[in-house]
C-alpha positions as CSV (number, residue, x, y, z in Angstrom):
1,M,-7.4,-12.1,-34.8
2,P,-6.7,-10.5,-31.4
3,P,-4.4,-12.2,-28.7
4,R,-6.9,-13.2,-26.2
5,I,-6.2,-11.7,-22.1
6,I,-4.0,-13.4,-20.5
7,D,-3.9,-12.0,-17.2
8,K,-6.0,-9.6,-14.8
9,V,-4.1,-7.0,-13.0
10,G,-4.2,-4.7,-10.4
11,P,-3.3,-1.0,-10.3
12,W,-0.1,-1.8,-9.1
13,T,0.9,-3.6,-12.2
14,E,-0.6,-0.7,-14.2
15,V,1.8,1.8,-12.6
16,K,5.0,-0.4,-13.2
17,V,3.8,-0.3,-17.0
18,E,3.8,3.2,-16.8
19,I,7.0,3.4,-14.8
20,V,8.8,1.5,-17.8
21,Q,7.4,3.6,-20.0
22,E,8.6,6.7,-18.6
23,Y,12.3,5.5,-17.9
24,A,12.3,4.0,-21.5
25,T,11.4,7.0,-22.9
26,V,14.0,9.1,-21.3
27,F,16.5,6.3,-21.9
28,S,15.7,6.4,-25.4
29,K,16.3,10.2,-26.0
30,I,19.4,10.4,-23.6
31,T,20.8,7.6,-25.7
32,Q,19.7,9.1,-29.0
33,S,22.3,12.0,-28.7
34,K,24.8,9.8,-29.9
35,E,24.2,8.6,-33.0
36,Y,26.1,5.4,-32.9
37,F,24.5,3.9,-30.2
38,R,22.1,1.1,-30.9
39,R,19.4,0.9,-28.2
40,I,18.5,-2.3,-27.0
41,Y,15.2,-3.1,-25.3
42,I,14.9,-6.6,-23.1
43,D,12.0,-7.8,-21.1
44,G,13.0,-10.8,-19.1
45,F,9.5,-12.0,-18.1
46,A,7.5,-10.3,-21.0
47,G,4.2,-11.8,-20.4
48,G,1.4,-11.7,-23.4
49,G,1.3,-8.5,-24.2
50,L,-2.1,-7.4,-23.2
51,L,-3.9,-7.2,-19.8
52,L,-6.9,-7.0,-17.9
53,S,-7.6,-4.1,-15.6
54,E,-9.2,-5.2,-12.4
55,T,-10.1,-1.5,-11.4
56,T,-11.7,-0.5,-14.5
57,G,-12.5,-3.9,-16.5
58,K,-10.5,-2.6,-19.4
59,I,-8.3,-3.8,-21.6
60,V,-4.5,-2.4,-20.8
61,E,-1.2,-2.9,-22.6
62,S,1.6,-4.2,-20.8
63,T,5.3,-3.6,-21.1
64,P,6.0,-4.8,-24.7
65,R,3.2,-3.1,-26.3
66,R,4.1,0.0,-24.5
67,V,7.7,0.4,-25.2
68,L,6.8,-0.3,-28.9
69,H,5.1,3.2,-28.5
70,V,8.4,4.9,-27.4
71,E,9.9,7.5,-29.6
72,P,12.8,7.4,-30.5
73,A,12.1,3.9,-31.3
74,F,14.9,1.2,-30.4
75,H,16.7,-0.5,-32.6
76,E,15.8,-4.1,-31.1
77,Y,13.2,-5.2,-29.1
78,H,13.5,-8.5,-27.2
79,F,10.8,-10.1,-25.6
80,I,11.6,-13.3,-23.6
81,E,8.5,-15.6,-22.1
82,K,8.2,-19.2,-21.3
83,E,4.0,-19.6,-21.2
84,T,3.0,-21.1,-24.6
85,A,-0.5,-18.7,-24.8
86,K,1.5,-15.7,-24.1
87,V,4.4,-16.5,-26.4
88,A,2.0,-16.8,-29.1
89,A,0.2,-13.4,-28.2
90,L,3.9,-11.6,-28.1
91,R,4.7,-13.5,-31.6
92,L,1.8,-11.2,-33.0
93,L,4.7,-8.3,-32.2
94,E,7.0,-9.8,-34.8
95,S,5.0,-7.9,-37.3
96,N,7.5,-5.2,-36.1
97,P,11.2,-6.4,-37.9
98,T,12.9,-4.8,-34.4
99,V,10.9,-7.2,-32.3
100,K,12.6,-10.6,-31.5
101,V,10.2,-12.9,-29.2
102,H,12.4,-15.5,-27.2
103,D,10.5,-18.9,-25.9
104,G,11.9,-20.5,-23.0
105,D,14.0,-19.8,-19.4
106,S,14.8,-16.2,-19.4
107,N,17.9,-16.9,-17.3
108,E,19.2,-19.3,-20.1
109,I,18.4,-16.8,-22.6
110,L,19.8,-13.6,-21.2
111,L,22.8,-15.3,-20.3
112,R,23.6,-17.3,-23.5
113,G,21.9,-15.5,-26.1
114,V,21.1,-11.8,-25.4
115,L,23.7,-10.4,-22.7
116,P,26.7,-11.4,-24.3
117,G,25.9,-9.3,-27.5
118,M,25.9,-6.1,-25.0
119,T,29.0,-4.9,-25.3
120,R,30.5,-1.3,-25.2
121,E,32.7,-2.2,-28.2
122,S,29.7,-3.0,-29.9
123,Y,27.8,0.4,-29.2
124,R,25.0,-1.1,-27.9
125,K,23.2,0.5,-25.3
126,G,20.5,-1.8,-23.1
127,L,17.6,-0.9,-20.9
128,L,16.7,-4.8,-19.3
129,F,13.7,-4.8,-17.0
130,L,13.5,-8.5,-14.8
131,D,9.9,-8.2,-13.7
132,P,9.8,-11.9,-12.3
133,Y,6.9,-14.0,-10.8
134,G,8.6,-14.8,-7.6
135,L,12.4,-15.5,-7.1
136,D,12.9,-16.7,-10.3
137,V,16.0,-13.9,-11.3
138,D,19.3,-16.2,-11.3
139,W,22.0,-13.3,-9.8
140,R,24.4,-14.5,-12.7
141,V,22.0,-12.4,-15.5
142,V,21.8,-9.4,-13.2
143,E,25.8,-9.6,-12.9
144,A,26.3,-10.2,-16.3
145,A,23.9,-6.9,-17.0
146,G,26.2,-4.9,-15.0
147,Q,29.3,-6.3,-15.9
148,S,28.6,-5.7,-19.3
149,R,29.2,-1.7,-18.4
150,C,26.1,-0.8,-21.2
151,V,23.1,-2.2,-19.3
152,D,20.6,-0.1,-17.2
153,L,18.4,-2.4,-15.1
154,L,14.9,-2.0,-13.8
155,L,14.1,-4.7,-11.5
156,N,11.2,-6.0,-9.3
157,F,12.5,-7.2,-5.9
158,P,9.7,-9.7,-4.9
159,I,9.8,-9.1,-1.3
160,M,6.5,-10.7,-0.9
161,D,7.8,-13.9,-2.2
162,M,10.5,-13.8,0.1
163,N,9.1,-13.4,3.3
164,R,6.2,-16.0,2.4
165,K,8.7,-18.8,1.3
166,V,12.2,-18.0,2.7
167,L,12.6,-14.8,5.0
168,W,10.7,-16.3,8.3
169,T,11.1,-15.4,11.4
170,D,12.6,-18.8,12.4
171,P,14.6,-19.9,9.6
172,S,15.1,-23.5,10.6
173,G,11.6,-24.5,8.8
174,V,12.4,-23.1,5.4
175,E,12.1,-26.0,2.8
176,P,15.6,-26.6,1.4
177,A,14.3,-26.2,-2.0
178,Q,12.8,-22.5,-1.1
179,A,16.4,-21.3,0.2
180,A,17.9,-22.7,-3.0
181,R,15.7,-20.5,-4.8
182,M,17.1,-17.7,-2.8
183,D,20.4,-18.8,-3.1
184,R,19.8,-18.6,-7.0
185,F,18.5,-15.1,-6.5
186,W,20.9,-13.8,-4.3
187,G,23.9,-14.9,-5.8
188,A,27.6,-15.3,-4.3
189,G,30.3,-13.0,-3.2
190,G,29.5,-10.4,-0.8
191,E,27.7,-10.6,1.9
192,G,25.1,-13.5,1.8
193,W,21.0,-13.1,2.1
194,R,21.2,-15.2,6.0
195,E,23.8,-12.5,7.2
196,A,22.2,-9.8,5.5
197,C,18.7,-10.3,6.7
198,Y,19.2,-12.4,10.2
199,E,21.0,-11.2,13.3
200,R,21.9,-13.5,16.3
201,E,19.2,-13.6,18.9
202,P,20.7,-14.6,22.4
203,G,19.1,-17.9,23.8
204,L,18.2,-19.1,27.2
205,F,21.1,-21.4,27.5
206,G,23.6,-19.3,25.5
207,D,22.9,-20.3,22.1
208,F,22.6,-17.5,19.6
209,P,19.3,-19.0,17.0
210,L,18.8,-16.7,13.8
211,R,15.9,-14.2,13.9
212,K,14.9,-12.2,11.5
213,K,15.6,-8.5,11.3
214,P,12.4,-6.5,11.5
215,G,11.0,-5.1,8.5
216,N,11.8,-5.5,4.8
217,V,14.6,-3.0,4.7
218,P,17.7,-4.2,5.9
219,A,16.8,-7.0,2.7
220,V,16.2,-4.2,0.4
221,N,19.2,-2.2,1.2
222,A,21.4,-5.2,1.3
223,Y,20.8,-5.6,-2.3
224,R,21.3,-2.3,-3.5
225,K,24.3,-3.1,-2.1
226,R,25.0,-6.1,-3.9
227,L,24.2,-4.4,-7.0
228,R,26.6,-1.8,-6.5
229,D,29.4,-3.7,-4.8
230,V,29.1,-7.4,-6.7
231,A,27.3,-6.8,-9.7
232,G,29.2,-3.6,-10.8
233,F,26.6,-0.8,-11.1
234,P,28.0,1.8,-9.6
235,H,24.9,4.2,-9.6
236,V,21.8,2.3,-7.9
237,S,18.3,4.1,-7.2
238,K,16.4,4.1,-4.1
239,A,13.4,1.4,-4.0
240,L,9.9,2.1,-4.4
241,E,7.5,0.4,-2.4
242,M,4.7,-1.5,-4.7
243,R,1.5,-2.1,-2.5
244,N,-1.7,-4.1,-3.5
245,E,-5.1,-2.8,-2.4
246,E,-4.9,-3.5,1.4
247,G,-1.8,-2.3,1.8
248,A,0.6,-5.2,2.0
249,I,3.9,-4.8,0.1
250,L,3.7,-6.8,-3.1
251,Y,8.1,-5.8,-4.1
252,Y,10.3,-2.7,-4.7
253,L,11.2,-1.4,-8.0
254,I,15.1,-0.9,-8.3
255,G,17.0,1.0,-10.7
256,A,20.5,0.7,-11.5
257,S,23.1,1.9,-14.0
258,Q,26.7,3.0,-14.8
259,V,25.8,6.5,-14.9
260,P,24.7,8.7,-12.1
261,Q,22.7,10.7,-14.4
262,A,20.4,7.5,-15.1
263,V,19.9,7.0,-11.3
264,R,18.6,10.7,-10.9
265,V,16.0,9.9,-13.5
266,F,14.8,6.8,-12.0
267,N,14.7,8.4,-8.3
268,S,12.4,11.1,-10.1
269,I,9.9,9.0,-11.5
270,F,9.9,7.0,-8.4
271,E,9.4,10.3,-6.5
272,K,6.2,11.2,-8.7
273,W,5.0,7.7,-8.0
274,R,5.8,7.9,-4.5
275,R,3.6,11.1,-4.0
276,K,0.5,9.8,-6.0
277,L,0.5,6.5,-4.3
278,G,1.2,7.6,-0.9
279,V,4.1,4.4,-0.3
280,R,7.8,5.0,0.6
281,L,10.9,5.2,-1.0
282,V,13.8,3.1,1.0
């Protein structure tokens, strides 16, 4: 019995799936040149495997199924999901013996079960795709991937969730629970998100309240800098805007790696889609 459709998606999600498959194909071909490398694909927020396109009304494959088409194939696939129905749909992919479906919290599974095995000494080369539903990624996961020195990262930087829940013009009214989510996403070390995204505005009576810096670029560039300076990815791509049909920016895609060649590939793929979509690279 085929898995039921879990999510309806807009065209931006279909583009994201294309981008993941494009980069995974290049990654796999490059790492195949060294026969002793084991290619590992890791999807931290895998979903259910099938999607329903709002644009065409057709069933489309999400990243787990699309990456299984990549040639040369990866030696291992790790799909992580916590929603019961989506996990059940992903389980059907375990008919492929190289597929492992992990049921539970992505951050804990990555930190305790998957990333510790990613070491240069093991000759494992990983591609980690983090596509959270919002501010759901723990910075420790990003840092563990960078410090492994053998993982390429493709990350959804969820700017819409940030702007709605945390990055308000006046941050004094932000709920503590939402600020805590941002703290976990941004992590410690280096410049904090408050310093990166806000500046002091002179007040009438000499006080200096915080006011958000205009636009999204300060936050995006500060996070890209953290990937380099704190997480341990010496090479970080530009950030590709992903917009909905009304033109609102939903998130940015950012790539990071230990090698400059990988970031050149990320930027080349992003540039192609920038032209197709009429959006910006920042």
